[in-house]
N, C-alpha and C positions, 0 to 999 in steps of 0.2 A: 656523183657528180655534185661540182660547186654551182653557185647561183649568184652572178654577181652584179650587185644593183649598182646602176650609172649612168650618166651619159655620152657620148662621142666628146672628146677632147676635154672631160671635165676630170677631177681627183681619180677618179675610176681605172682611169688608164693604168696609173700606177701600178694596181693590183692583178689588172685584164694582161699587161706585160709579161709578169711574172706567172702568172697560170698558163701564160703562153711558152712561158720559153721551160717552162717545167715539165711541159707537153701534159697536164691536168686538164680533165673533162670538165667543161665548165659553159655554161649560157648564161648570155647577156641578157636582164632584162632594164629595158630603158623607167628609170627614176622620174621622169618629167621634170618641168621646169620649175624646182622646189622655191623659186624667189616670185615666182609671179603666179603661182596655181594652188591654191590654198587648197584642192585634192591632195597634188601630188605631195604636197607638203606634209598632211597630215596620213597619208598612207606610209610614206618613208618612218614617219615618228613613229608607226609601230613595231619598228624595227630597230631604230638610230633615234631615243630621246630629240638628237639635237636636229634630226630632217638635214643629216648631210651622208655624201657619198664621200670613201666608197663604203657600201657595206656588201659582206659576203657572207652567203648563207653557207655553212660545212655541209659534206654530206651527209651528217647525224641532226640535221637541222638546226643547228646553232647560228647567231648572229654574230658576226665579229666584225666590228667596225677599227678604225683609226689604222692609216698604212701601214706604218712602222711594226706596227704590232702583228699586223698581218704578213707582213715580209718575213719576221723572223720566225713567225708558225710554219709559214710554205717549206722553209728551208727544213726546219725540224719535221716536218712530216714526209717529207720527201727524202728523207737524212743526205741532202745534196751541199754543198759547200761552194757550188756555183755562184750564189749571188749571195750569200753572206759569209764572209771568212769563218772559218772553225774554231773554238773556241782557243785554241792554241797557237794560230795562225798570226805572226808577227802585225798584220793589218787589223787585227779584229775590233783593236781599241778604236783607232780614227774610223773605221768604219762605221760603230756605235756612235762615235761623239758625233761625226758628223750625215749622220741617219736623222738622232734625233735634231741636230742644229735645225735640219732642213724642215724637218714636220713642225716641229717648237717653236720655231722663229723667222722663217720664211711663208710657209705655208699659209700661217694667218692673216698674211697679209692680204691674201686674195679672198679669204674669209671675209674681212673686217670690208675692204675696199672695193669687192666685183660690185655689191649693193649699196652704195655706204645708206640708204633711204632705212635700210634696219637699223641703224645705227645713232645715224643723226636725224633727229626731226625738222629740223628749219632747214629749209630747202637749199637758201642761201650759201650755208658753210659746208657744204655736201661734196661742191671741187676744191674746195680747200681742203678738207680732211682727205679726201681720196690722193691731192698730191700729196702730200704731209705723210700718209702711209706709202703711197708709192718710193717715195724719197729715202724712206728708211727700209723699201726692201732693196732697194738697188746698194744702199751702204753693206746690207746683211751679203748680200751676191758678190759685193766685193774684196768680206770678208774672206769668204767661201773660195775665189780665185784663186785667195795667198795659198792657202791650204791644197790647193787640186797639182797635181801631179800629170804627168803623159806616160803613154795616149790615154789613159785611162785615168780616174782622178784617184785611185790608190797608186796607178803606179801602171805595171805589166798588167795588174789582176783588174779583171770588168767583177762587175759587183752591180746591186742593186741599185748605189749609188750614183751608178751612169745612166739607167733606165730613169729614176727621179729628175737627172739634168736634165738630160733628154727630151722629157715631156714639159718641164715647168718653164725652159726657156722658150717654149712655145706660146707662153701666156706674158702678160704683161712684164717688163717692157719689151718683149720681144726681141725674134732674133737679129735684130740688124744692132739693138744696143749694145746686144752681150759680145758680139762679134767686134763691134769698138771698145767699148768699156772692160770684157772678161774673157780674154780672146782664148784662156785655157780652157775656161767654159766653153766658149761657143766652139774648139777642133773637138771637144769630147761630144756634144751634142750632133756634130756631123758624123762623128765616127757611129753615136749610135743610129743615125737614122740609116746607118746603111750597112744595119746587122739583118740579113736574108731571115734569120730566124724571128725576129720581132715585124717582118716588114708589114703582115698581114694588118696588124694590132696599130702602126702608125696609119697606114691608110685609110683605116677604118675610121680613126678620129681623129685626123686633120687628113682630111681627104682635100686639103688645097696646098 
């Protein structure tokens, strides 16, 4: 069995959705609010020195972090190309490019701006800092929009990229902004919301 450390609505949803998609037996372990609780942060740091989610404990007890790495690992161990195009598929290079773009460029904007006090000592500078990071994130989303296809990000082929888009568009700047500024990503997100196979995951993580 897999054990996934995270919190509802946090980055762990990206892995939880994939575990559900593959039908892998797993349990969810609440990580607690690592921003406000030193004990939660210290506990998670035993598994991930950065005290970040997701952390996936593999059946052999190994702790694995980094959602992109977990995405590729789960595809490997299931032998499935459902969510990750196989090596010789035409979409493979685009998939890898935009998976890394999401986790290396867009995801860190939440890490840095969710709680600016972790990085900006001067309280009066925090709002401007967060606004600057959020504006940068919006520029990154617009780049992704330029390369998105339909009905899914890679075109006819569904992939883990669509799980990322569906989940991450629920975070800042949220769905109304995406509908107004990145209509292709907004359409992908809405299509992802309707996937019966992931309905329970979305309900647990985004009950509103």
